[in-house]
C-alpha positions, 0 to 999 in steps of 0.5 A: 500500500502506498502513501499516494493511495492513502492520500487519494482516499483509499481506506485500506491504504490509510489503515495500513499506513496507520499500522506501519506508523504505530509499529515503526514498520518501514517508517519511523514510529509516530503516534501522531501519524498513526493517529492521522491515518487510523482516524482517516480510515475509521471515518470511512468505516474501515474496521482495521482503522477503527480498531487501530484508533480504538487501541490508540484511545485505550493506550493513550498513544497520541491522544489522552486515554479514553476507555469509553471511546476505545470501547465504542470503536472496538464494539463497531469492529467486533461483529465484523471480526466475528463474521470474518472468523466464521467465514474462514 
């Protein structure tokens, strides 16, 4: 996935970049950049973006800790993850 695709609005690329920045995978680790890309993907309804944004809220990485916000995001993602697990 490329930054160019993320900047063009590709939610998969946005979520992928969020994970890359959160983990320092191929890019310097940056909570601010992870937050930017996870938030953008989550706003487009991307489950991985919602999960990543929830984790940042839960851990307080890049923003104040907010367990309620994390729970709300995780709750959105949980049914999708369960359906995927059953399908595989």
